[in-house]
C-alpha positions in Angstrom: -24.3 185.6 -56.6 -21.5 185.4 -54.0 -21.6 186.0 -50.3 -18.8 186.4 -47.7 -18.6 183.5 -45.3 -16.1 182.0 -42.9 -15.2 178.3 -42.4 -14.9 177.0 -38.9 -14.4 173.3 -38.1 -15.6 172.5 -41.6 -18.8 174.5 -41.2 -19.9 177.4 -43.4 -20.6 180.4 -41.1 -22.7 183.4 -42.2 -23.6 186.6 -40.5 -27.3 187.4 -39.8 -28.9 190.6 -38.5 -32.0 190.6 -36.3 -34.4 193.5 -36.1 -31.8 195.9 -37.6 -29.8 195.9 -34.3 -28.3 192.5 -33.4 -25.7 190.6 -35.4 -25.1 186.8 -34.9 -23.3 184.1 -36.7 -25.1 181.0 -38.0 -24.2 177.7 -39.6 -25.5 177.6 -43.2 -27.0 174.2 -43.4 -28.4 173.4 -46.9 -29.7 170.1 -45.5 -31.8 171.7 -42.7 -35.4 172.3 -43.4 -35.8 174.8 -40.5 -34.0 177.9 -39.3 -33.3 177.6 -35.6 -31.8 180.0 -33.1 -30.5 179.1 -29.6 -32.9 180.3 -26.9 -30.0 181.4 -24.8 -28.8 183.9 -27.5 -32.4 185.3 -27.8 -32.7 185.7 -24.0 -29.3 187.5 -23.8 -30.4 189.8 -26.6 -33.5 190.8 -24.5 -36.3 188.8 -26.3 -39.1 187.6 -24.1 -39.3 183.9 -24.8 -42.9 183.8 -23.6 -43.9 185.8 -26.8 -44.1 182.7 -28.9 -46.7 182.2 -31.6 -47.0 178.5 -31.1 -45.1 175.2 -31.1 -44.2 172.8 -33.9 -42.4 169.5 -34.2 -39.2 169.5 -36.2 -36.9 166.6 -37.2 -33.3 166.9 -35.9 -30.3 164.6 -36.2 -31.4 163.3 -32.8 -35.0 162.7 -33.8 -38.3 164.6 -33.7 -38.6 167.3 -31.0 -41.2 170.0 -30.2 -39.9 173.5 -30.3 -41.3 177.0 -29.9 -41.9 179.5 -32.8 -41.1 183.2 -32.5 -41.7 185.9 -35.1 -39.0 188.6 -35.7 -39.8 191.9 -37.3 -36.7 191.9 -39.5 -34.2 189.1 -40.4 -31.4 189.8 -42.8 -28.7 187.6 -44.2 -27.1 186.7 -47.5 -28.5 189.8 -49.2 -32.1 188.7 -48.3 -34.3 190.8 -46.1 -37.2 189.0 -44.4 -40.1 190.9 -42.8 -42.0 189.1 -40.0 -39.8 186.0 -40.3 -40.9 183.0 -38.3 -38.2 180.7 -36.9 -37.8 178.0 -34.3 -35.9 178.3 -31.1 -34.7 175.8 -28.5 -31.8 175.2 -26.1 -28.7 174.0 -27.9 -26.8 172.0 -25.2 -23.6 172.2 -27.2 -23.7 176.0 -26.9 -24.2 175.7 -23.1 -21.3 173.3 -22.6 -18.8 174.0 -25.4 -19.7 177.6 -26.5 -19.9 176.6 -30.2 -22.1 178.1 -32.9 -25.2 176.1 -33.3 -27.8 178.5 -34.7 -28.8 177.1 -38.1 -29.9 179.0 -41.2 -32.0 176.4 -43.0 -34.1 176.2 -46.2 -37.0 178.1 -44.7 -35.0 181.2 -45.0 -35.2 181.0 -48.8 -38.7 179.5 -49.0 -40.6 181.7 -46.5 -42.6 184.6 -47.8 -42.1 188.3 -47.0 -38.8 188.9 -48.8 -38.0 192.5 -49.6 
């Protein structure tokens, strides 16, 4: 399989689609266990960040943090379509200060159930 991607600052950037209406760019991180999206991006897209389904602890490069979990109806990237995909979201301070891409497509994208 091959997929289109773009390299920015040495990172592999892929396109994702959320709920069949929003398109974002994410860093493809094969070393990341979790898929995470910046809460600022979700807020700007109109998602209510109070609609979480719980919290979990995840390990980041900076240590273990607690983050919220949100469920999307449809999540599509790299020719995979996920129905009711659960992902983690948090504030990415680099996005706030430097406007860089920090959303991360991690291994959960391939491991989670509900692929179509």
